[in-house]
ZAMARGU-4260 file (C-alpha; in steps of 0.2 Angstrom, whole numbers, plus 5000, padded with zeros to 4 digits):
<rodrens>
0) 4713/5155/4896 | 4698/5144/4903 | 4686/5148/4917 | 4696/5139/4930 | 4712/5147/4924
5) 4717/5154/4942 | 4723/5136/4948 | 4732/5133/4932 | 4749/5139/4925 | 4747/5132/4908
10) 4730/5131/4896 | 4725/5115/4888 | 4732/5111/4871 | 4722/5114/4855 | 4719/5095/4854
15) 4713/5093/4872 | 4703/5108/4870 | 4693/5100/4854 | 4693/5084/4863 | 4685/5089/4879
20) 4673/5102/4870 | 4654/5097/4872 | 4649/5113/4861 | 4646/5103/4845 | 4632/5094/4854
25) 4625/5105/4868 | 4624/5121/4857 | 4607/5115/4853 | 4601/5118/4871 | 4605/5136/4870
30) 4587/5142/4873 | 4586/5131/4888 | 4603/5138/4895 | 4598/5155/4893 | 4581/5152/4901
35) 4589/5144/4915 | 4601/5159/4917 | 4587/5171/4916 | 4578/5162/4930 | 4593/5161/4941
40) 4598/5180/4939 | 4579/5185/4943 | 4581/5173/4959 | 4597/5180/4965 | 4590/5196/4963
45) 4575/5193/4974 | 4585/5185/4986 | 4597/5201/4987 | 4611/5190/4983 | 4615/5202/4967
50) 4608/5220/4963 | 4592/5222/4954 | 4600/5232/4941 | 4613/5219/4937 | 4599/5206/4935
55) 4591/5217/4924 | 4606/5219/4913 | 4609/5201/4913 | 4591/5198/4907 | 4592/5211/4894
60) 4610/5204/4888 | 4604/5187/4887 | 4588/5191/4877 | 4600/5200/4864 | 4612/5184/4863
65) 4596/5173/4860 | 4590/5184/4846 | 4607/5181/4837 | 4607/5163/4840 | 4589/5161/4835
70) 4594/5169/4819 | 4607/5158/4816 | 4621/5171/4816 | 4630/5168/4832 | 4648/5163/4830
75) 4652/5148/4841 | 4670/5148/4847 | 4677/5130/4851 | 4688/5138/4864 | 4672/5141/4875
80) 4670/5122/4876 | 4652/5122/4880 | 4636/5132/4877 | 4637/5139/4895 | 4654/5146/4893
85) 4648/5152/4875 | 4634/5162/4882 | 4642/5169/4898 | 4659/5175/4889 | 4649/5185/4877
90) 4637/5191/4889 | 4652/5197/4901 | 4660/5205/4887 | 4644/5214/4882 | 4638/5220/4900
95) 4655/5218/4910 | 4654/5214/4929 | 4635/5211/4929 | 4638/5197/4918 | 4651/5189/4928
100) 4640/5189/4943 | 4627/5176/4934 | 4637/5161/4939 | 4635/5166/4958 | 4628/5151/4967
105) 4628/5139/4953 | 4639/5127/4944 | 4641/5120/4927 | 4635/5104/4935 | 4618/5109/4939
110) 4617/5121/4924 | 4619/5107/4912 | 4607/5095/4921 | 4595/5109/4920 | 4597/5113/4902
115) 4596/5094/4898 | 4580/5092/4908 | 4572/5106/4900 | 4577/5101/4883 | 4571/5083/4884
120) 4555/5088/4892 | 4552/5097/4876 | 4558/5083/4865 | 4547/5070/4874 | 4532/5081/4870
125) 4538/5082/4852 | 4539/5063/4850 | 4522/5061/4859 | 4514/5072/4846 | 4524/5062/4831
130) 4517/5046/4840 | 4498/5053/4839 | 4501/5057/4821 | 4506/5038/4816 | 4492/5031/4827
135) 4480/5042/4818 | 4487/5035/4801 | 4484/5018/4807 | 4467/5022/4814 | 4462/5031/4796
140) 4468/5015/4788 | 4458/5003/4799 | 4442/5012/4796 | 4445/5014/4777 | 4448/4996/4774
145) 4437/4989/4788 | 4430/4972/4781 | 4446/4968/4772 | 4451/4950/4777 | 4469/4944/4776
150) 4479/4928/4783 | 4483/4930/4801 | 4500/4921/4804 | 4510/4912/4817 | 4528/4907/4814
155) 4526/4917/4797 | 4514/4903/4792 | 4495/4903/4788 | 4485/4902/4804 | 4469/4910/4804
160) 4459/4923/4794 | 4458/4941/4803 | 4452/4958/4798 | 4465/4969/4791 | 4458/4983/4803
165) 4463/4971/4817 | 4480/4968/4812 | 4483/4987/4809 | 4474/4990/4827 | 4487/4979/4835
170) 4500/4991/4831 | 4490/5006/4837 | 4490/4998/4854 | 4509/4996/4853 | 4511/5014/4849
175) 4499/5019/4862 | 4510/5009/4876 | 4524/5019/4868 | 4515/5035/4871 | 4514/5030/4889
180) 4533/5027/4890 | 4536/5045/4882 | 4525/5053/4894 | 4533/5044/4909 | 4550/5049/4901
185) 4544/5068/4901 | 4538/5066/4919 | 4555/5059/4924 | 4563/5075/4916 | 4552/5086/4925
190) 4562/5091/4941 | 4574/5105/4944 | 4592/5103/4948 | 4596/5121/4948 | 4604/5126/4965
195) 4613/5110/4968 | 4628/5120/4962 | 4644/5108/4960 | 4637/5094/4972 | 4633/5100/4989
200) 4621/5115/4986 | 4628/5133/4991 | 4629/5144/5005 | 4620/5158/4996 | 4601/5160/5001
205) 4595/5153/4984 | 4576/5150/4982 | 4575/5133/4973 | 4557/5133/4973 | 4556/5151/4963
210) 4568/5143/4949 | 4557/5128/4948 | 4541/5138/4945 | 4550/5150/4933 | 4556/5136/4922
215) 4540/5126/4923 | 4546/5111/4932 | 4535/5102/4945 | 4547/5102/4959 | 4565/5103/4963
220) 4577/5088/4964 | 4577/5084/4983 | 4597/5079/4985 | 4610/5090/4977 | 4621/5074/4974
225) 4607/5066/4964 | 4603/5083/4955 | 4620/5083/4946 | 4623/5065/4943 | 4606/5058/4939
230) 4604/5053/4920 | 4590/5041/4924 | 4578/5053/4914 | 4589/5051/4899 | 4589/5033/4900
235) 4570/5032/4901 | 4569/5044/4886 | 4580/5033/4876 | 4572/5017/4882 | 4555/5024/4877
240) 4563/5028/4860 | 4570/5011/4858 | 4555/5001/4861 | 4545/5011/4849 | 4558/5010/4837
245) 4557/4990/4839 | 4538/4992/4836 | 4541/5003/4820 | 4554/4989/4814 | 4541/4976/4816
250) 4528/4986/4806 | 4541/4990/4793 | 4545/4972/4791 | 4527/4968/4787 | 4525/4982/4775
255) 4541/4975/4766 | 4534/4958/4766 | 4517/4964/4760 | 4523/4974/4745 | 4533/4959/4738
260) 4526/4951/4722 | 4523/4934/4733 | 4512/4944/4744 | 4505/4958/4734 | 4495/4964/4748
265) 4500/4982/4747 | 4509/4995/4735 | 4519/5008/4741 | 4517/5026/4736 | 4530/5032/4724
270) 4535/5045/4737 | 4540/5031/4749 | 4549/5021/4736 | 4565/5021/4726 | 4570/5012/4711
275) 4586/5004/4704 | 4601/5011/4695 | 4602/4995/4684 | 4585/4986/4685 | 4571/4997/4677
280) 4557/4988/4685 | 4562/4989/4703 | 4551/4998/4716 | 4560/4996/4733 | 4553/5000/4750
285) 4569/5008/4754 | 4561/5020/4767 | 4553/5006/4776 | 4569/4998/4776 | 4577/5012/4783
290) 4566/5014/4798 | 4570/4996/4801 | 4588/4998/4800 | 4588/5014/4812 | 4580/5005/4826
295) 4597/4997/4830 | 4604/5013/4830 | 4593/5019/4843 | 4596/5004/4853 | 4614/5006/4853
300) 4610/5024/4859 | 4602/5016/4874 | 4616/5004/4877 | 4630/5017/4876 | 4623/5028/4890
305) 4619/5013/4900 | 4638/5008/4899 | 4643/5027/4902 | 4634/5028/4918 | 4635/5010/4925
310) 4651/5012/4936 | 4651/5032/4941 | 4653/5036/4959 | 4643/5051/4965 | 4643/5065/4960
315) 4648/5073/4944 | 4661/5065/4932 | 4666/5070/4915 | 4660/5054/4908 | 4642/5062/4909
320) 4647/5073/4895 | 4644/5059/4884 | 4625/5058/4889 | 4617/5070/4877 | 4623/5065/4860
325) 4614/5048/4860 | 4598/5054/4868 | 4597/5068/4855 | 4601/5055/4841 | 4588/5044/4847
330) 4574/5057/4849 | 4579/5065/4832 | 4578/5047/4823 | 4562/5042/4832 | 4553/5057/4826
335) 4558/5055/4809 | 4554/5037/4809 | 4536/5041/4815 | 4533/5055/4802 | 4540/5042/4788
340) 4529/5028/4795 | 4513/5039/4795 | 4517/5044/4778 | 4518/5026/4771 | 4503/5020/4780
345) 4493/5035/4774 | 4498/5033/4756 | 4499/5015/4753 | 4487/5006/4741 | 4479/4989/4749
350) 4474/4976/4738 | 4460/4966/4746 | 4459/4954/4732 | 4477/4948/4735 | 4473/4946/4754
355) 4458/4936/4751 | 4466/4925/4739 | 4480/4921/4752 | 4467/4919/4765 | 4459/4904/4755
360) 4475/4895/4756 | 4484/4885/4770 | 4468/4878/4778 | 4464/4894/4788 | 4447/4886/4792
365) 4454/4871/4800 | 4452/4877/4819 | 4434/4881/4815 | 4430/4863/4808 | 4438/4857/4825
370) 4426/4869/4834 | 4412/4863/4824 | 4414/4845/4831 | 4419/4851/4848 | 4402/4860/4848
375) 4394/4844/4843 | 4401/4835/4859 | 4417/4829/4852 | 4432/4833/4864 | 4442/4846/4856
380) 4458/4835/4857 | 4450/4822/4847 | 4443/4834/4836 | 4460/4842/4832 | 4466/4825/4828
385) 4451/4822/4815 | 4453/4838/4806 | 4472/4835/4806 | 4468/4819/4796 | 4458/4830/4784
390) 4472/4842/4781 | 4483/4827/4777 | 4470/4821/4764 | 4470/4839/4757 | 4489/4838/4756
395) 4490/4821/4747 | 4476/4827/4734 | 4483/4845/4734 | 4466/4854/4737 | 4459/4864/4751
400) 4447/4859/4764 | 4433/4867/4754 | 4436/4855/4740 | 4431/4840/4751 | 4415/4832/4749
405) 4403/4828/4763 | 4408/4810/4762 | 4426/4814/4764 | 4421/4824/4780 | 4409/4810/4786
410) 4422/4797/4783 | 4431/4805/4797 | 4417/4808/4809 | 4399/4805/4807 | 4396/4821/4816
415) 4399/4830/4800 | 4383/4835/4792 | 4379/4846/4777 | 4381/4862/4786 | 4399/4859/4788
420) 4401/4871/4771 | 4396/4886/4783 | 4411/4883/4794 | 4422/4885/4778 | 4417/4902/4774
425) 4430/4915/4778 | 4418/4930/4781 | 4408/4918/4793 | 4424/4912/4801 | 4430/4931/4804
430) 4413/4937/4810 | 4411/4923/4823 | 4426/4930/4833 | 4415/4940/4844 | 4424/4939/4860
435) 4432/4955/4867 | 4448/4958/4858 | 4443/4946/4844 | 4444/4950/4826 | 4426/4949/4822
440) 4417/4963/4815 | 4407/4969/4830 | 4423/4966/4841 | 4434/4976/4830 | 4421/4990/4830
445) 4422/4990/4848 | 4441/4991/4848 | 4441/5005/4836 | 4431/5015/4847 | 4442/5012/4863
450) 4457/5016/4852 | 4450/5032/4845 | 4445/5036/4864 | 4463/5033/4870 | 4469/5045/4855
455) 4458/5059/4860 | 4464/5057/4878 | 4481/5056/4874 | 4479/5072/4863 | 4473/5081/4878
460) 4488/5076/4888 | 4499/5086/4876
</rodrens>
């Protein structure tokens, strides 16, 4: 019979037992469940609610159970529908009445909230560490390939030349923001619900500050109703995972494009590619595609939990049993994607000559030619029109701006002089972007230093 069997004349059916069980999911929280029980038992003894010898027996019994679980030898019984009942039933069987006293002053409502917060604090830290690993790979690639020029794009059309380092650093800053979101999610989870009991607190003289300190929380949740019903911290974590997966998807989309024959900017390492069962020549960026695909699942995890909590009255409702699976999936998926992306970045071969060849196409110097005229006094809007005419001329001749003669330029404006050829040099065009945050060599060096400083500061926060 269930723990609440005193009120019921019949047990649940085998089907509803399986349907209502959270054990397949929450058994991953066993270490946190045991830690919470140890802290609760020690506090109960300190407050005189249970005898010190009972608390000692509980602690010893729980340590033995955890050892078996750590070894992977614990036999879970689905009739114990969750991790709490699994631990408590074995504990009580092992130590008798002392084990039955463990649940004094608490409910599974505050117990599961405590377990989940402890677990997600750790998973947020794990994700922060994996985030730093990906950023490190991007930073190393930016340093290694400093000076390589490729086309910058808007609308996926050639726009202006940029340094590859600058392009990679854009992703470093995205993932730096993701680190902040993960850190915020860890902070959101860092509050102790234990002692809220079912919803209203308890008449036992519990010391919630003692369990807060014992479990490493920063503070107890101040409202018992909120303590057992709040899942905002899970929404925060899955949101952080979702945004980072979107950034990973963007990065992987570019890696996929860059590895095509049409681009030829990079070659993926064999370890991060697959072949075809029918086409011998194929080398597919499957793992980049998988990361791109998995982003949808993580966003789905976020939407699922939002829909679960959107209309719940206070306090606990069984709907909240659905809170953990999506959060666990999102965290697991993001961690794997971070590791995979870092591996792809650190092992890919970059082809500077292919990048430069494409940078010489598509009139990437056009803006600088317009700036040339503007610096000589022509209003920029007029200069824009003049260069547009030159680009149209190139289209008709099937040539590039650098193929035009000085006479061609001067036919559009007598402000053009022989030094116009300098405005067509891609290296000079890139180097001239010296404004803070720009793609010029000196500006990117400053940016690299700032990104490395942010990396070091975030390492220290772990």
